[in-house]
PDB file of N, CA, C and O in Angstrom:
ATOM      1  N   MET A   1     -31.532  11.341  -5.435  1.00  0.00           N
ATOM      2  CA  MET A   1     -30.708  11.855  -6.371  1.00  0.00           C
ATOM      3  C   MET A   1     -30.236  13.155  -6.049  1.00  0.00           C
ATOM      4  O   MET A   1     -29.146  13.527  -6.485  1.00  0.00           O
ATOM      5  N   HIS A   2     -31.063  14.017  -5.203  1.00  0.00           N
ATOM      6  CA  HIS A   2     -30.535  15.250  -4.823  1.00  0.00           C
ATOM      7  C   HIS A   2     -29.351  15.229  -3.732  1.00  0.00           C
ATOM      8  O   HIS A   2     -28.562  16.166  -3.609  1.00  0.00           O
ATOM      9  N   PHE A   3     -29.315  14.084  -2.971  1.00  0.00           N
ATOM     10  CA  PHE A   3     -28.101  13.858  -2.095  1.00  0.00           C
ATOM     11  C   PHE A   3     -26.906  13.562  -3.063  1.00  0.00           C
ATOM     12  O   PHE A   3     -25.827  14.080  -2.777  1.00  0.00           O
ATOM     13  N   ALA A   4     -26.988  12.844  -4.089  1.00  0.00           N
ATOM     14  CA  ALA A   4     -25.953  12.668  -4.847  1.00  0.00           C
ATOM     15  C   ALA A   4     -25.322  13.925  -5.521  1.00  0.00           C
ATOM     16  O   ALA A   4     -24.110  14.142  -5.479  1.00  0.00           O
ATOM     17  N   ILE A   5     -26.153  14.682  -6.102  1.00  0.00           N
ATOM     18  CA  ILE A   5     -25.867  15.839  -6.815  1.00  0.00           C
ATOM     19  C   ILE A   5     -25.152  16.912  -5.770  1.00  0.00           C
ATOM     20  O   ILE A   5     -24.089  17.479  -6.020  1.00  0.00           O
ATOM     21  N   THR A   6     -25.851  17.073  -4.669  1.00  0.00           N
ATOM     22  CA  THR A   6     -25.428  17.985  -3.713  1.00  0.00           C
ATOM     23  C   THR A   6     -24.004  17.560  -3.098  1.00  0.00           C
ATOM     24  O   THR A   6     -23.156  18.388  -2.766  1.00  0.00           O
ATOM     25  N   SER A   7     -23.843  16.162  -2.985  1.00  0.00           N
ATOM     26  CA  SER A   7     -22.562  15.730  -2.534  1.00  0.00           C
ATOM     27  C   SER A   7     -21.360  15.986  -3.494  1.00  0.00           C
ATOM     28  O   SER A   7     -20.187  16.108  -3.138  1.00  0.00           O
ATOM     29  N   MET A   8     -21.836  16.045  -4.759  1.00  0.00           N
ATOM     30  CA  MET A   8     -20.736  16.327  -5.779  1.00  0.00           C
ATOM     31  C   MET A   8     -20.494  17.718  -5.961  1.00  0.00           C
ATOM     32  O   MET A   8     -19.390  18.003  -6.425  1.00  0.00           O
ATOM     33  N   THR A   9     -21.355  18.737  -5.673  1.00  0.00           N
ATOM     34  CA  THR A   9     -21.259  20.056  -5.867  1.00  0.00           C
ATOM     35  C   THR A   9     -21.048  20.964  -4.835  1.00  0.00           C
ATOM     36  O   THR A   9     -20.633  22.095  -5.086  1.00  0.00           O
ATOM     37  N   ASP A  10     -21.335  20.521  -3.474  1.00  0.00           N
ATOM     38  CA  ASP A  10     -21.186  21.283  -2.448  1.00  0.00           C
ATOM     39  C   ASP A  10     -20.174  20.710  -1.395  1.00  0.00           C
ATOM     40  O   ASP A  10     -20.360  19.685  -0.738  1.00  0.00           O
ATOM     41  N   ALA A  11     -18.941  21.627  -1.327  1.00  0.00           N
ATOM     42  CA  ALA A  11     -17.748  21.045  -0.587  1.00  0.00           C
ATOM     43  C   ALA A  11     -18.259  20.943   0.831  1.00  0.00           C
ATOM     44  O   ALA A  11     -17.819  19.949   1.408  1.00  0.00           O
ATOM     45  N   ASP A  12     -18.959  21.596   1.453  1.00  0.00           N
ATOM     46  CA  ASP A  12     -19.330  21.748   2.791  1.00  0.00           C
ATOM     47  C   ASP A  12     -20.182  20.506   3.054  1.00  0.00           C
ATOM     48  O   ASP A  12     -20.047  19.825   4.071  1.00  0.00           O
ATOM     49  N   HIS A  13     -20.954  20.278   2.208  1.00  0.00           N
ATOM     50  CA  HIS A  13     -21.976  18.957   2.420  1.00  0.00           C
ATOM     51  C   HIS A  13     -21.058  17.711   2.249  1.00  0.00           C
ATOM     52  O   HIS A  13     -21.182  16.794   3.061  1.00  0.00           O
ATOM     53  N   ARG A  14     -20.206  17.627   1.311  1.00  0.00           N
ATOM     54  CA  ARG A  14     -19.343  16.599   1.009  1.00  0.00           C
ATOM     55  C   ARG A  14     -18.383  16.407   2.364  1.00  0.00           C
ATOM     56  O   ARG A  14     -18.048  15.274   2.709  1.00  0.00           O
ATOM     57  N   LYS A  15     -18.058  17.329   2.941  1.00  0.00           N
ATOM     58  CA  LYS A  15     -16.970  17.415   4.046  1.00  0.00           C
ATOM     59  C   LYS A  15     -17.671  16.715   5.276  1.00  0.00           C
ATOM     60  O   LYS A  15     -17.174  15.886   6.039  1.00  0.00           O
ATOM     61  N   GLN A  16     -19.020  17.278   5.286  1.00  0.00           N
ATOM     62  CA  GLN A  16     -19.706  16.712   6.432  1.00  0.00           C
ATOM     63  C   GLN A  16     -20.104  15.264   6.457  1.00  0.00           C
ATOM     64  O   GLN A  16     -20.130  14.671   7.535  1.00  0.00           O
ATOM     65  N   PHE A  17     -20.422  14.650   5.317  1.00  0.00           N
ATOM     66  CA  PHE A  17     -20.790  13.441   5.123  1.00  0.00           C
ATOM     67  C   PHE A  17     -19.787  12.330   4.832  1.00  0.00           C
ATOM     68  O   PHE A  17     -19.984  11.170   5.194  1.00  0.00           O
ATOM     69  N   PHE A  18     -18.745  12.713   4.190  1.00  0.00           N
ATOM     70  CA  PHE A  18     -17.642  11.882   3.630  1.00  0.00           C
ATOM     71  C   PHE A  18     -16.424  11.978   4.351  1.00  0.00           C
ATOM     72  O   PHE A  18     -15.634  11.034   4.384  1.00  0.00           O
ATOM     73  N   ALA A  19     -16.191  13.194   5.005  1.00  0.00           N
ATOM     74  CA  ALA A  19     -14.864  13.155   5.718  1.00  0.00           C
ATOM     75  C   ALA A  19     -14.617  12.007   6.670  1.00  0.00           C
ATOM     76  O   ALA A  19     -13.540  11.411   6.635  1.00  0.00           O
ATOM     77  N   PRO A  20     -15.568  11.676   7.515  1.00  0.00           N
ATOM     78  CA  PRO A  20     -15.359  10.621   8.616  1.00  0.00           C
ATOM     79  C   PRO A  20     -15.095   9.217   7.714  1.00  0.00           C
ATOM     80  O   PRO A  20     -14.204   8.419   8.004  1.00  0.00           O
ATOM     81  N   VAL A  21     -15.899   9.068   6.717  1.00  0.00           N
ATOM     82  CA  VAL A  21     -15.607   7.665   6.025  1.00  0.00           C
ATOM     83  C   VAL A  21     -14.227   7.754   5.260  1.00  0.00           C
ATOM     84  O   VAL A  21     -13.585   6.706   5.187  1.00  0.00           O
ATOM     85  N   ILE A  22     -13.788   8.710   4.776  1.00  0.00           N
ATOM     86  CA  ILE A  22     -12.648   8.936   4.141  1.00  0.00           C
ATOM     87  C   ILE A  22     -11.318   8.751   5.130  1.00  0.00           C
ATOM     88  O   ILE A  22     -10.335   8.060   4.863  1.00  0.00           O
ATOM     89  N   ASP A  23     -11.524   9.523   6.314  1.00  0.00           N
ATOM     90  CA  ASP A  23     -10.708   9.246   7.305  1.00  0.00           C
ATOM     91  C   ASP A  23     -10.509   7.599   7.774  1.00  0.00           C
ATOM     92  O   ASP A  23      -9.393   7.095   7.896  1.00  0.00           O
ATOM     93  N   ASP A  24     -11.694   6.912   7.996  1.00  0.00           N
ATOM     94  CA  ASP A  24     -11.582   5.578   8.155  1.00  0.00           C
ATOM     95  C   ASP A  24     -10.951   4.818   7.263  1.00  0.00           C
ATOM     96  O   ASP A  24     -10.200   3.912   7.624  1.00  0.00           O
ATOM     97  N   VAL A  25     -11.157   5.070   6.129  1.00  0.00           N
ATOM     98  CA  VAL A  25     -10.572   4.351   4.789  1.00  0.00           C
ATOM     99  C   VAL A  25      -9.131   4.661   4.953  1.00  0.00           C
ATOM    100  O   VAL A  25      -8.363   3.704   4.863  1.00  0.00           O
ATOM    101  N   GLU A  26      -8.657   5.782   5.169  1.00  0.00           N
ATOM    102  CA  GLU A  26      -7.189   6.111   5.259  1.00  0.00           C
ATOM    103  C   GLU A  26      -6.435   5.378   6.296  1.00  0.00           C
ATOM    104  O   GLU A  26      -5.333   4.868   6.095  1.00  0.00           O
ATOM    105  N   ARG A  27      -7.115   5.348   7.476  1.00  0.00           N
ATOM    106  CA  ARG A  27      -6.554   4.626   8.589  1.00  0.00           C
ATOM    107  C   ARG A  27      -6.395   3.023   8.255  1.00  0.00           C
ATOM    108  O   ARG A  27      -5.378   2.375   8.502  1.00  0.00           O
ATOM    109  N   ILE A  28      -7.477   2.554   7.707  1.00  0.00           N
ATOM    110  CA  ILE A  28      -7.457   1.087   7.224  1.00  0.00           C
ATOM    111  C   ILE A  28      -6.414   0.771   6.349  1.00  0.00           C
ATOM    112  O   ILE A  28      -5.812  -0.300   6.416  1.00  0.00           O
ATOM    113  N   LEU A  29      -6.152   1.700   5.483  1.00  0.00           N
ATOM    114  CA  LEU A  29      -5.116   1.390   4.449  1.00  0.00           C
ATOM    115  C   LEU A  29      -3.790   1.497   4.999  1.00  0.00           C
ATOM    116  O   LEU A  29      -2.877   0.757   4.631  1.00  0.00           O
ATOM    117  N   ALA A  30      -3.644   2.487   5.958  1.00  0.00           N
ATOM    118  CA  ALA A  30      -2.333   2.678   6.666  1.00  0.00           C
ATOM    119  C   ALA A  30      -1.929   1.466   7.562  1.00  0.00           C
ATOM    120  O   ALA A  30      -0.773   1.049   7.634  1.00  0.00           O
ATOM    121  N   VAL A  31      -2.971   0.949   8.225  1.00  0.00           N
ATOM    122  CA  VAL A  31      -2.783  -0.333   9.059  1.00  0.00           C
ATOM    123  C   VAL A  31      -2.450  -1.459   8.173  1.00  0.00           C
ATOM    124  O   VAL A  31      -1.560  -2.227   8.538  1.00  0.00           O
ATOM    125  N   ARG A  32      -3.122  -1.675   6.925  1.00  0.00           N
ATOM    126  CA  ARG A  32      -2.855  -2.793   6.248  1.00  0.00           C
ATOM    127  C   ARG A  32      -1.435  -2.661   5.610  1.00  0.00           C
ATOM    128  O   ARG A  32      -0.731  -3.654   5.425  1.00  0.00           O
ATOM    129  N   ALA A  33      -1.034  -1.367   5.275  1.00  0.00           N
ATOM    130  CA  ALA A  33       0.289  -1.379   4.774  1.00  0.00           C
ATOM    131  C   ALA A  33       1.350  -1.652   5.823  1.00  0.00           C
ATOM    132  O   ALA A  33       2.338  -2.309   5.494  1.00  0.00           O
ATOM    133  N   VAL A  34       1.220  -1.200   7.057  1.00  0.00           N
ATOM    134  CA  VAL A  34       2.073  -1.584   8.108  1.00  0.00           C
ATOM    135  C   VAL A  34       2.098  -3.228   8.367  1.00  0.00           C
ATOM    136  O   VAL A  34       3.120  -3.886   8.560  1.00  0.00           O
ATOM    137  N   TYR A  35       0.811  -3.712   8.327  1.00  0.00           N
ATOM    138  CA  TYR A  35       0.733  -5.236   8.547  1.00  0.00           C
ATOM    139  C   TYR A  35       1.484  -5.998   7.477  1.00  0.00           C
ATOM    140  O   TYR A  35       2.156  -6.978   7.799  1.00  0.00           O
ATOM    141  N   LEU A  36       1.394  -5.543   6.052  1.00  0.00           N
ATOM    142  CA  LEU A  36       1.951  -6.322   5.085  1.00  0.00           C
ATOM    143  C   LEU A  36       3.566  -6.036   5.217  1.00  0.00           C
ATOM    144  O   LEU A  36       4.370  -6.954   5.056  1.00  0.00           O
ATOM    145  N   ALA A  37       3.932  -4.848   5.486  1.00  0.00           N
ATOM    146  CA  ALA A  37       5.355  -4.697   5.680  1.00  0.00           C
ATOM    147  C   ALA A  37       5.949  -5.478   6.852  1.00  0.00           C
ATOM    148  O   ALA A  37       7.087  -5.934   6.738  1.00  0.00           O
ATOM    149  N   VAL A  38       5.226  -5.662   8.001  1.00  0.00           N
ATOM    150  CA  VAL A  38       5.639  -6.480   9.035  1.00  0.00           C
ATOM    151  C   VAL A  38       5.662  -8.020   8.550  1.00  0.00           C
ATOM    152  O   VAL A  38       6.575  -8.800   8.819  1.00  0.00           O
ATOM    153  N   ARG A  39       4.661  -8.295   7.890  1.00  0.00           N
ATOM    154  CA  ARG A  39       4.499  -9.799   7.481  1.00  0.00           C
ATOM    155  C   ARG A  39       5.610 -10.138   6.498  1.00  0.00           C
ATOM    156  O   ARG A  39       6.159 -11.234   6.613  1.00  0.00           O
ATOM    157  N   ASP A  40       6.004  -9.263   5.506  1.00  0.00           N
ATOM    158  CA  ASP A  40       7.092  -9.577   4.646  1.00  0.00           C
ATOM    159  C   ASP A  40       8.292  -9.610   5.445  1.00  0.00           C
ATOM    160  O   ASP A  40       9.047 -10.570   5.295  1.00  0.00           O
ATOM    161  N   THR A  41       8.573  -8.717   6.259  1.00  0.00           N
ATOM    162  CA  THR A  41       9.841  -8.762   6.989  1.00  0.00           C
ATOM    163  C   THR A  41       9.946  -9.965   7.794  1.00  0.00           C
ATOM    164  O   THR A  41      11.045 -10.507   7.917  1.00  0.00           O
ATOM    165  N   SER A  42       8.855 -10.459   8.384  1.00  0.00           N
ATOM    166  CA  SER A  42       9.088 -11.608   9.206  1.00  0.00           C
ATOM    167  C   SER A  42       9.302 -12.898   8.429  1.00  0.00           C
ATOM    168  O   SER A  42       9.865 -13.885   8.901  1.00  0.00           O
ATOM    169  N   ARG A  43       8.745 -12.799   7.047  1.00  0.00           N
ATOM    170  CA  ARG A  43       8.887 -14.144   6.360  1.00  0.00           C
ATOM    171  C   ARG A  43      10.472 -14.087   5.715  1.00  0.00           C
ATOM    172  O   ARG A  43      11.168 -15.094   5.584  1.00  0.00           O
ATOM    173  N   THR A  44      10.817 -12.969   5.412  1.00  0.00           N
ATOM    174  CA  THR A  44      12.392 -12.938   5.028  1.00  0.00           C
ATOM    175  C   THR A  44      13.306 -13.226   5.968  1.00  0.00           C
ATOM    176  O   THR A  44      14.312 -13.860   5.647  1.00  0.00           O
ATOM    177  N   SER A  45      13.100 -12.803   7.285  1.00  0.00           N
ATOM    178  CA  SER A  45      14.012 -13.023   8.305  1.00  0.00           C
ATOM    179  C   SER A  45      13.677 -14.118   9.383  1.00  0.00           C
ATOM    180  O   SER A  45      14.286 -14.181  10.451  1.00  0.00           O
ATOM    181  N   ALA A  46      12.649 -14.987   9.021  1.00  0.00           N
ATOM    182  CA  ALA A  46      12.437 -16.104   9.775  1.00  0.00           C
ATOM    183  C   ALA A  46      13.557 -17.248   9.598  1.00  0.00           C
ATOM    184  O   ALA A  46      14.002 -17.615   8.511  1.00  0.00           O
ATOM    185  N   PRO A  47      13.886 -17.685  10.700  1.00  0.00           N
ATOM    186  CA  PRO A  47      15.091 -18.757  10.654  1.00  0.00           C
ATOM    187  C   PRO A  47      14.515 -20.177  10.003  1.00  0.00           C
ATOM    188  O   PRO A  47      13.496 -20.770  10.359  1.00  0.00           O
ATOM    189  N   THR A  48      15.356 -20.523   9.054  1.00  0.00           N
ATOM    190  CA  THR A  48      15.050 -21.891   8.508  1.00  0.00           C
ATOM    191  C   THR A  48      15.426 -23.033   9.440  1.00  0.00           C
ATOM    192  O   THR A  48      16.320 -22.912  10.278  1.00  0.00           O
ATOM    193  N   THR A  49      14.814 -23.994   9.294  1.00  0.00           N
ATOM    194  CA  THR A  49      15.110 -25.376  10.218  1.00  0.00           C
ATOM    195  C   THR A  49      15.758 -26.176   9.296  1.00  0.00           C
ATOM    196  O   THR A  49      15.315 -26.386   8.167  1.00  0.00           O
ATOM    197  N   PRO A  50      16.973 -26.712   9.806  1.00  0.00           N
ATOM    198  CA  PRO A  50      17.687 -27.804   8.732  1.00  0.00           C
ATOM    199  C   PRO A  50      16.828 -29.057   8.543  1.00  0.00           C
ATOM    200  O   PRO A  50      16.189 -29.543   9.477  1.00  0.00           O
ATOM    201  N   SER A  51      16.830 -29.504   7.455  1.00  0.00           N
ATOM    202  CA  SER A  51      16.164 -30.521   6.911  1.00  0.00           C
ATOM    203  C   SER A  51      17.062 -31.906   7.144  1.00  0.00           C
ATOM    204  O   SER A  51      18.272 -31.954   6.921  1.00  0.00           O
ATOM    205  N   GLY A  52      16.419 -32.809   7.538  1.00  0.00           N
ATOM    206  CA  GLY A  52      17.073 -34.149   7.537  1.00  0.00           C
ATOM    207  C   GLY A  52      17.212 -34.650   8.945  1.00  0.00           C
ATOM    208  O   GLY A  52      17.730 -35.746   9.161  1.00  0.00           O
TER     209      GLY A  52
END
């Protein structure tokens, strides 16, 4: 319980323990956003094969 309270009230403590985690999450979300953008672009620009 002490860890949770200290993490919520002490900015230095929060920065020490949560900054690396937040950096990783930001990087993961940025990579996901690029992936989704590339995926959507490739779906809309993919050549269609004629049927028949």
